[in-house]
C-alpha positions as a Python dict, from the first residue, in 0.01 Angstrom:
ca = {
    (1, 'M'): (0, 0, 0),
    (2, 'D'): (-293, -31, 156),
    (3, 'E'): (-475, 144, -145),
    (4, 'A'): (-282, -78, -379),
    (5, 'S'): (-415, -404, -240),
    (6, 'R'): (-797, -250, -245),
    (7, 'L'): (-748, -195, -604),
    (8, 'C'): (-632, -554, -603),
    (9, 'D'): (-912, -709, -447),
    (10, 'A'): (-1159, -514, -618),
    (11, 'C'): (-1015, -662, -936),
    (12, 'R'): (-1033, -1003, -816),
    (13, 'A'): (-1352, -946, -744),
    (14, 'L'): (-1469, -770, -1066),
    (15, 'R'): (-1288, -1101, -1227),
    (16, 'L'): (-1505, -1301, -1050),
    (17, 'G'): (-1838, -1140, -1138),
    (18, 'A'): (-1778, -1121, -1479),
    (19, 'A'): (-1656, -1492, -1540),
    (20, 'A'): (-1982, -1575, -1401),
    (21, 'V'): (-2165, -1353, -1657),
    (22, 'E'): (-1996, -1512, -1936),
    (23, 'G'): (-2071, -1813, -1841),
    (24, 'Y'): (-2426, -1710, -1870),
    (25, 'A'): (-2372, -1615, -2194),
    (26, 'G'): (-2305, -1961, -2267),
    (27, 'S'): (-2597, -2090, -2136),
    (28, 'A'): (-2830, -1852, -2361),
    (29, 'A'): (-2601, -1986, -2690),
    (30, 'Q'): (-2652, -2324, -2603),
    (31, 'L'): (-3027, -2240, -2563),
    (32, 'A'): (-3015, -2058, -2880),
    (33, 'S'): (-2857, -2378, -3051),
    (34, 'L'): (-3113, -2626, -2938),
    (35, 'L'): (-3370, -2367, -3002),
    (36, 'M'): (-3225, -2338, -3383),
    (37, 'Q'): (-3210, -2767, -3417),
    (38, 'A'): (-3545, -2853, -3230),
    (39, 'P'): (-3821, -2833, -3491),
    (40, 'S'): (-3603, -3134, -3710),
    (41, 'S'): (-3569, -3346, -3360),
    (42, 'P'): (-3864, -3448, -3124),
    (43, 'N'): (-3582, -3513, -2889),
    (44, 'L'): (-3414, -3177, -2865),
    (45, 'S'): (-3772, -3030, -2839),
    (46, 'R'): (-3791, -3180, -2507),
    (47, 'Q'): (-3466, -3042, -2437),
    (48, 'V'): (-3567, -2681, -2489),
    (49, 'P'): (-3811, -2599, -2161),
    (50, 'R'): (-3498, -2723, -1945),
    (51, 'A'): (-3238, -2534, -2121),
    (52, 'I'): (-3449, -2214, -2104),
    (53, 'S'): (-3501, -2332, -1733),
    (54, 'V'): (-3146, -2325, -1673),
    (55, 'C'): (-3093, -1987, -1827),
    (56, 'R'): (-3350, -1836, -1577),
    (57, 'R'): (-3216, -2003, -1275),
    (58, 'E'): (-2856, -1926, -1384),
    (59, 'A'): (-2988, -1547, -1392),
    (60, 'M'): (-3156, -1559, -1044),
    (61, 'A'): (-2851, -1706, -895),
    (62, 'L'): (-2598, -1430, -1064),
    (63, 'K'): (-2800, -1197, -892),
    (64, 'E'): (-2772, -1330, -550),
    (65, 'E'): (-2416, -1462, -590),
    (66, 'N'): (-2312, -1107, -704),
    (67, 'R'): (-2492, -942, -396),
    (68, 'A'): (-2310, -1177, -180),
    (69, 'L'): (-1956, -1078, -309),
    (70, 'V'): (-2031, -763, -319),
    (71, 'E'): (-2127, -740, 0),
    (72, 'A'): (-1781, -952, 99),
    (73, 'R'): (-1607, -694, -43),
    (74, 'A'): (-1728, -381, 15),
    (75, 'E'): (-1483, -223, 112),
    (76, 'A'): (-1238, -261, -182),
    (77, 'L'): (-1527, -166, -377),
    (78, 'A'): (-1617, 139, -180),
    (79, 'L'): (-1657, 463, -346),
    (80, 'R'): (-1399, 711, -179),
    (81, 'L'): (-1470, 1024, -300),
    (82, 'S'): (-1337, 1222, 7),
    (83, 'E'): (-1190, 995, 230),
    (84, 'G'): (-840, 1076, 379),
    (85, 'V'): (-784, 1352, 192),
    (86, 'P'): (-474, 1498, 327),
    (87, 'A'): (-507, 1882, 414),
    (88, 'D'): (-236, 1973, 187),
    (89, 'A'): (-333, 1762, -87),
    (90, 'K'): (-357, 2055, -384),
    (91, 'L'): (-375, 2022, -763),
    (92, 'G'): (-96, 2357, -756),
    (93, 'G'): (195, 2467, -589),
    (94, 'F'): (448, 2242, -385),
    (95, 'N'): (195, 1987, -316),
    (96, 'G'): (54, 1924, -620),
    (97, 'F'): (203, 1597, -721),
    (98, 'R'): (-3, 1467, -403),
    (99, 'G'): (-275, 1648, -504),
    (100, 'V'): (-285, 1455, -821),
    (101, 'L'): (-231, 1112, -654),
    (102, 'C'): (-525, 1182, -452),
    (103, 'A'): (-744, 1306, -741),
    (104, 'T'): (-639, 997, -902),
    (105, 'R'): (-722, 779, -687),
    (106, 'M'): (-1033, 930, -619),
    (107, 'L'): (-1139, 907, -986),
    (108, 'T'): (-998, 495, -971),
    (109, 'S'): (-1259, 451, -709),
    (110, 'F'): (-1537, 607, -890),
    (111, 'L'): (-1457, 450, -1202),
    (112, 'L'): (-1418, 111, -1008),
    (113, 'T'): (-1755, 163, -829),
    (114, 'L'): (-1934, 203, -1240),
    (115, 'L'): (-1779, -92, -1321),
    (116, 'S'): (-1907, -317, -1014),
    (117, 'W'): (-2234, -164, -1046),
    (118, 'G'): (-2276, -281, -1416),
    (119, 'V'): (-2100, -664, -1369),
    (120, 'L'): (-2183, -742, -1001),
    (121, 'H'): (-2482, -543, -856),
    (122, 'Y'): (-2634, -193, -815),
    (123, 'W'): (-2584, -88, -480),
    (124, 'T'): (-2643, 246, -332),
    (125, 'D'): (-2402, 397, 7),
    (126, 'P'): (-2624, 643, 161),
    (127, 'N'): (-2292, 826, 312),
    (128, 'A'): (-2124, 761, -39),
    (129, 'G'): (-2242, 1137, -174),
    (130, 'A'): (-2263, 1294, 136),
    (131, 'G'): (-2046, 1655, 165),
    (132, 'A'): (-1847, 1466, -118),
    (133, 'A'): (-1899, 1781, -374),
    (134, 'G'): (-1811, 2008, -118),
    (135, 'D'): (-1508, 1824, 62),
    (136, 'C'): (-1365, 1752, -333),
    (137, 'G'): (-1445, 2100, -445),
    (138, 'S'): (-1230, 2277, -152),
    (139, 'Y'): (-961, 2058, -208),
    (140, 'F'): (-947, 2033, -623),
    (141, 'G'): (-1202, 2319, -700),
    (142, 'A'): (-1560, 2320, -849),
    (143, 'A'): (-1522, 2222, -1198),
    (144, 'F'): (-1356, 1893, -1040),
    (145, 'A'): (-1626, 1835, -791),
    (146, 'S'): (-1905, 1929, -1024),
    (147, 'A'): (-1794, 1654, -1273),
    (148, 'L'): (-1796, 1363, -1022),
    (149, 'S'): (-2090, 1505, -875),
    (150, 'R'): (-2280, 1501, -1214),
    (151, 'A'): (-2122, 1138, -1321),
    (152, 'Q'): (-2264, 984, -1006),
    (153, 'Q'): (-2593, 1153, -1010),
    (154, 'R'): (-2665, 1037, -1386),
    (155, 'V'): (-2575, 654, -1333),
    (156, 'A'): (-2764, 638, -1018),
    (157, 'A'): (-3071, 806, -1237),
    (158, 'E'): (-3001, 541, -1495),
    (159, 'A'): (-2959, 234, -1229),
    (160, 'G'): (-3255, 380, -1038),
    (161, 'R'): (-3474, 365, -1384),
    (162, 'S'): (-3342, -31, -1479),
    (163, 'V'): (-3384, -167, -1166),
    (164, 'A'): (-3765, 23, -1149),
    (165, 'A'): (-3816, -158, -1564),
    (166, 'A'): (-3729, -456, -1378),
    (167, 'G'): (-3980, -527, -1161),
    (168, 'G'): (-3784, -395, -877),
    (169, 'G'): (-3422, -519, -704),
    (170, 'A'): (-3086, -463, -809),
    (171, 'G'): (-2877, -727, -981),
    (172, 'V'): (-2603, -705, -1258),
    (173, 'M'): (-2699, -385, -1452),
    (174, 'M'): (-2483, -449, -1775),
    (175, 'H'): (-2688, -378, -2065),
    (176, 'E'): (-2590, -688, -2266),
    (177, 'F'): (-2662, -920, -1996),
    (178, 'R'): (-3012, -779, -1961),
    (179, 'R'): (-3098, -770, -2336),
    (180, 'A'): (-2960, -1178, -2326),
    (181, 'R'): (-3243, -1223, -2029),
    (182, 'A'): (-3498, -1043, -2229),
    (183, 'A'): (-3432, -1249, -2492),
    (184, 'V'): (-3434, -1571, -2305),
    (185, 'E'): (-3812, -1459, -2195),
    (186, 'E'): (-3912, -1381, -2528),
    (187, 'A'): (-3801, -1708, -2656),
    (188, 'K'): (-4011, -1887, -2346),
    (189, 'E'): (-4277, -1732, -2441),
    (190, 'A'): (-4254, -1835, -2827),
    (191, 'A'): (-4184, -2184, -2747),
    (192, 'E'): (-4458, -2244, -2497),
    (193, 'H'): (-4723, -2052, -2742),
    (194, 'G'): (-4630, -2123, -3050),
    (195, 'G'): (-4479, -1822, -3164),
    (196, 'D'): (-4179, -1726, -3399),
    (197, 'V'): (-3910, -2013, -3224),
    (198, 'A'): (-3674, -1903, -3528),
    (199, 'A'): (-3659, -1544, -3459),
    (200, 'A'): (-3646, -1638, -3112),
    (201, 'A'): (-3370, -1822, -3110),
    (202, 'A'): (-3174, -1605, -3383),
    (203, 'E'): (-3252, -1319, -3103),
    (204, 'V'): (-3105, -1553, -2833),
    (205, 'G'): (-2804, -1644, -3006),
    (206, 'L'): (-2760, -1256, -3115),
    (207, 'R'): (-2779, -1159, -2754),
    (208, 'A'): (-2620, -1429, -2592),
    (209, 'G'): (-2264, -1327, -2834),
    (210, 'A'): (-2264, -936, -2782),
    (211, 'L'): (-2239, -1031, -2423),
    (212, 'R'): (-1967, -1287, -2429),
    (213, 'A'): (-1794, -1041, -2606),
    (214, 'A'): (-1863, -750, -2341),
    (215, 'C'): (-1762, -1013, -2085),
    (216, 'E'): (-1422, -1047, -2273),
    (217, 'D'): (-1403, -690, -2286),
    (218, 'V'): (-1451, -641, -1961),
    (219, 'L'): (-1230, -913, -1809),
    (220, 'A'): (-917, -789, -2041),
    (221, 'L'): (-997, -431, -1883),
    (222, 'I'): (-974, -565, -1511),
    (223, 'D'): (-668, -779, -1604),
    (224, 'D'): (-494, -473, -1726),
    (225, 'L'): (-617, -304, -1473),
    (226, 'F'): (-451, -535, -1244),
    (227, 'D'): (-143, -569, -1424),
    (228, 'E'): (-84, -181, -1395),
    (229, 'V'): (-172, -156, -1011),
    (230, 'V'): (120, -450, -977),
    (231, 'E'): (381, -267, -1197),
    (232, 'A'): (266, 83, -1015),
    (233, 'R'): (336, -103, -654),
    (234, 'K'): (670, -216, -788),
    (235, 'K'): (818, 109, -925),
    (236, 'L'): (681, 276, -581),
    (237, 'L'): (888, 30, -401),
    (238, 'D'): (1189, 72, -590),
    (239, 'L'): (1132, 442, -521),
    (240, 'C'): (1119, 402, -136),
    (241, 'S'): (1381, 195, -132),
    (242, 'G'): (1618, 393, -389),
    (243, 'G'): (1638, 142, -612),
    (244, 'N'): (1701, 234, -997),
}
């Protein structure tokens, strides 16, 4: 039951983060609309710098708010590859079912961690991978441990490159968010230095739409996962109580 509660708490945190990122998509879409209409209206032209500032402030606020959310929900979002592995948890033999459940828990934790890195905030836990491959390998075999280890290393390397490209500091790593944020910065340059504002507006609108679609997909995924956790918990309670 503790694991089910942890998963539900992680889903709530991820939903809050995804909804906040979706809000940024709305601000970017509003900026795109202003940029398209500004040439025909001096009043709208004066609103463009304000809309750009709103987008930039929201992007910075997302970084801090999601960082605080990760810190507050660190226990729920923690990567658990080798924590609490029962001594008899094997993928075969009499205790095979227990081993499958344990392996599933590890994979779920890893996938939630990937999602939180993308939607909320990328952070590294120095203890997350310590001894994990060896522990997993001793219980579930070298192939299982190797797959988890390679995936973790690739994600960490990609996140590290993204953080370096952004000039340092972590934050929302979602690809669509980074593209939308870059489009806003390009629109700022175009508006301030007489660039192609129409092209910048089209790019901001395109990236804002892609970000909104991505957030909707993530929210749907989180809702489905939450429903599955609740249903599985109910079935387990029925099973333990002898219900049909």
